[in-house]
N, C-alpha and C positions, 0 to 999 in steps of 0.2 A: 677281458670283456665283462662288463657288469651284467650280472644275471637279473633278468626281470622277475621281481618277486610277486608281481600281480598275476594271480592265477587266471589262466584263460578259461572262459566258460563256454563249453560246447552247447550249441543251441539244439535242444530237443524238439521233437514235433509236439507242439503244445496241444494238438487235438487229442492226444492220448489221455490228457487230464480230464477230458469231457466224457470218457467212457465210464460205464459202471465199473465198480472196483473189481468185480469178478465176472468173467464170462459165465453164462448160465450153467453150462455143463461142467465147468471147472468147480463151481460151488457145489453142485450135486455130488461130484466125485469126492470133494473134501468131506462132506457130511457122511457119505457112505463109508469112506476110509476110516473115519472116526468111529462109526458104529461097528464096523468089522473088527477094529482094534479092541473095542470093549466087549465084543461078543464073538470071539473066534469060533465058537462051536455052532453058530447059526448058519444055516444055508440061506444066503441072501439071493432072492430072485429079482432079476432086473427087468423091469418093464419100462425103463426110462429112456436112455439114449438109444436111438434107432439103429443099432448095429445088428447085422444079420448073424445067425448062428448055424445055418446049414452050410456044409462044406461046398467048395467049388464042384460043379458037376463033372462027371468023368470026361465028357467030350472036351471041355475046357482044359482039364488037367493034361489030357493027351496032347492037345495042341501046344500047351506051354512046355511040356517035356520035350517035344520035337524042336521048339524054338530054342530051348536051352542047348540041345544038341547042335543046332545051327551055329550057336555062338561058340561052340567048342571046335569048330572046323574052319580053317582059314578060308576055304572057298565059299562058305555060306555065312561067315561072320558078318554081323551088322554092328556098326559103331553108331555115331550120331545119325539119327534119322531125320526126316523132314519135320520141321516144327509143327506143321499143320496135320501131321499124321500120315501113315503109309497109305498109298492108293488102295491096297488090297482091303483095308478096313473102310476107308471113306466110300469106296464104291459099294460095299455091302450096305452101309448105313443109308446111302442115297437110294438104293434099290428097295431094301426090305423095310426100312423105317418110314419111307416117304413115298417113292414112286408107286409101289404096290398098293398104296392107299390113296392114289390119285393126287398126290402132292408133288409138285415139280421142284425138288431141291437138288441142285447139282453138287457133285463131290467138292468143287472148289468153294462152296459155301459152307462146308463142314470143317470144323477145326477140332481135332482130337486133343484131349488134354489129360491131366492127372485127376480130373474130377470136377463136378459141377460146383462144389464149394469154392474151389480156386477161381473158377471162371466168373461166378456171380460176384466175387469180391474184386476181381481184377478188371472186369469190364468197365468199371468207372474211370479207368485211366483214359478212356476215350472222350470223357465229357468234362466241361468246365465247372467252375465252382458256383455258378449263379443259376443253376437249374432248380426248378421246383420239383420235388421228388415225392411221389405218392407211395406210401407204404401201408399195406393192410395191417390191422391191429386186431388180433395177435399176428406176429410175424416171425419168420425164421431170423434169429438174431444177426446172422452174417450180413443181411442187407443193410440194417441200420448201422452196425458197428463199422463196416468197411467205409461207409459214407462219412461217418464221424471221424475215423482215423485220417481220411484223405482231406478233410476240410470241406467236402462237398455239402455236408449237412448244415453248415453255417454255425452261427453262435447259438448257445443255449437260449431257449425262448419258451416261456410258459410250460415248463416241464418237458419240452421236446427241443427241437432246433428250428431256427428261422426258415430253413429251406425244406423242411419236412412237413408234409400234409398227411395226417392220419386218416385212414379209411377204415372205420370201425367195422368189424365183422362179429356180430353178436347173434344170440339166439333169436332176437327180435327180427333181424333181417335175414335169417337163414344162413348166416355166416357168409353172405355174398356182399362184397363192397359195392356201395352205391355210386353211381356216376356223379362226380362232383360238379358244382355250378361254377367252378373256376378252372383255369387252364393248368394242367400239370405237364411238365416236360418229360419226366421219366416216371414210369409206372411199373412197380414190381407186382407181378401176379404169380402165385404158386398153386397149381391145381393138377391133380388132387392135392389138397392143401396140407402143408405142414405148418401148424400143428393140428388143425381141427379135423382133418380127415375128410372134409367135405369137398364137393365138386361144383363146377359151374356148368350150366347147360350151354348148348350151342347158341341159343338166343342171348344168354347173358354175356358170353364171350364176344358175340357179334356186336353187342352194344358197346363194349370196350374198344374193339377194333374201329368201329365207326367213330367213336369219340376221338381216338388217337389220330385217325386220318383227318378229321375235321379240325383238330387243334394243333397239328404238327407235332404230336407227342410220340414217344417211343415206349413200347411195352417190353419189359424184360420178363420173359415167361419161363418160369422154372417148372419143367415137366418131369422132374426126377422120378415121380411115382406113377407115370402113365401106364406102366405094365400091369398095375393092379386094377385098372378099370375093367369092369365086367358088364357094363351096359352101353348105351349109345352116347355116352359122354365123349366129347372130342379128346383124342389122345394128343393132338398137336394144335397149337394156335394157328398153324397154317391150313387147317381145315376150314378156317374162316376166310371168306373172300376179302382180299385187300391186305391181309396180315403181312405178306411178304414185303410190303412197303413201310411197315411200322412196328415190326416185332422181331426181337432176337429170342431164340429158344435155347434153353440149357437142358441137357439130358445126362443121365448118369447110369453107369453099369453097376453101381454099388448095390442098389436094392433089386434091380432087374436080374443081375447075374451073380450076386453075392460078392462083388468086387471091393467091398469096403477096405480090405487089407491089400488088395492089388493096386487100387487107385487108377481109375480110368473113367472118362466121360467125354462129352463133346458139346460144342456150341455151334449153332447154326446162325450165320450172319448173312442174310440174303444180299445180293448185289444191288437190289432195288432200293435199299435204304440210303437216302442222301440226307446229310445234315449241313447246316450252315456253320461256317467258321466265324470268328469275331470280325473278320474283314469282309463279311457278307459274301464270301466265296462258298463253293460247295465241296463237300468231302464225302467220299464213299466209305461207309462204316466197314464194309468188308475189307477194303484195303488198309484202313486204319488198324483193324484188329490183326490183320496179317503182319503189319509193321510192328505192332506192339509185341506179338508173340515171337517173331523172329529176333527181337531184341532181348526179351526177358525170359524166354522159355526155350529149352533145348529139345522139346518133344517128349512124349510118353515113350516108355521102353518098347522095344521090338517084341519082347516076350509077352508083355501084357496085351499088346495089340493083336498078336496071334491068338491069344486066349479069347479076346472079344470076338474076333472073326469067327471062331468056332461056334458061337451061340446062334449064328445065322444058318447053320446047317440044319437039315430036318431033325437029326438026332439031338443036336445042341438045343434047338428050340423046345423040343419035347422035354428034355431034362430040366431046362430052366423053368418052363411052365409048371412042372411038377413041384419045384421048390416054391414058386409063387402060390400055388394051390395049397401047399402045406401051411404057409403063413395066413392065407385066406381062411383056412379051417380054424386056426388059432383065433383070428379076429372074430369069427362068427360065434364060437363057443364063449369067448370072453364077453362079447356084446350081449348074448342071450343071458349069461349068468349074472352080469351086472344089472340088467334090466329086471331080472327076477328078484334081485336083491333090493330093488326100489330106486336104482340110479337112472337118471336120464342120460342117454349115451348118443353122441353124434359120431359120424364117420364109421370106420370099421367095415365098410361094404366095398367101396372102390379104393380102399386105402388100407395100409397096415397100421394106421393110427386111429385110436379111439379117444374122443374128447368127452370127458366124463364130468358131469356137473356134480360138485361136491355138496355134502350136507350143509344145511344152514347153520350159521354160527362158526363155521370153519373158514380159514383163509387157505389159499393154495399152498403156501409154505407150511401152515400148521397141519394140514391134512397130509402133506408129503411126510412131515416128521412123524405123524401118527402111524402111517402105514409102514414107515421104516422101523420105528422103535417097537411097535406092537406086533407087526406081521412080517418083519424082515423083507419088505417089498420096496423096490426102488421105482419111483414114478418120476414124472416131470411136472413141476408146478406151473400151472397155466400162466400166472402173472409174469413168469420169466420170459414170455413171448410178447409181453406188452400189457398195458392196463386193462384192455378188454378181455384178457385171459384170466383175470381174477375170478375166482369162483369155479375154476375148472382144473383138472389135472389131465395130462396126456399119458396114455398107455400105448405101448407098442406091442405088436403081435409077432415080433421077430424071435421069440424064444422057442423052446421045445414044447411039444404038446403036453408033456408031463408037467413042466413048469407052469404052463398056462393054466392047467387044471388045478394045480396046487395053489397057485396065486389066487384064483377065484375062491377057493375054499378058505384061504386065510382071510380074505376080505370079509367073507360072510361071518367068520368067527369073531371079528372085532366089532361088528355092528351092534 
């Protein structure tokens, strides 16, 4: 048999060529690794990537230890679990996170997963390629990149993509996206916001819900940082009347309970949300997400879900709140110190993030490099979150008290 000498060409996903060369945090990691390699004697303090540093609380550890013991016994062993999450956790979420706050969310509207990052990236499986997508600027990079990878963003156009509408969040508008004068199909909102650390009032969220209802739009609401709210800011989009008809909500245990290494979160998809298919029929998003998850996801682990269940006990809640207060204290001292040093600082009140305006004459990346090379501090350049982030850096309050104090002293020393 004559061998075919023509090499077959595997067809790659062309959309990956439209991504920026490096994911923001991968580029930060590269620069930090290079600095550490050249300066092994330096104690580098990270105020960059939003990873927690406090250990899991005792109540969670106790529950996870018991769950491990369950897995060691044939009579209590758990193999594959329900893709949507175990009832013992979904019932707790429905009760403690919603019904006790006057919000009617049923357990079968809650889908437990391995984290909000996965779900915010995967939710776009439910939507077609021709939706107009509203993204705040600056924005958590996952929202943009996942739409680019999937082809939903469309072709490159004027520095962005044809299906993407930028919603600038700047100092001038209080970092609150303005209601557009055109129709958006999908709208990403993250509040308390990553990266700016700012919040939206109930009135501002109501305006977005009313817009979505009037235009047949869907809000994708990332509430990963709601546990840090200390005032009357809404914790959930469902505190707004009508939101169950036009909003999906994502939540995470990463920052709430220190689960960044455990990996657990959940998404709420109300049964009231109905969308049109291309044949002008109607589809229920709740059932679509269930179908997607049962096909592509095998469920979060039994052990991690037992750990999350424990934070809803009185003792678990108290321990988790103590950790959140620890980070709040960091944010407060950092904000005060930076303002005393002459910086303008946003966020850091209902959020673990501080959005710091950098000195004139600097760019986000040049100031990042200056803090790294002169003070051994890792931050996040604001422009990495979008063009409107230029002129800012993001700091996180997730380190230790001692590191937070030391970092502020180092910044003062190089000014």
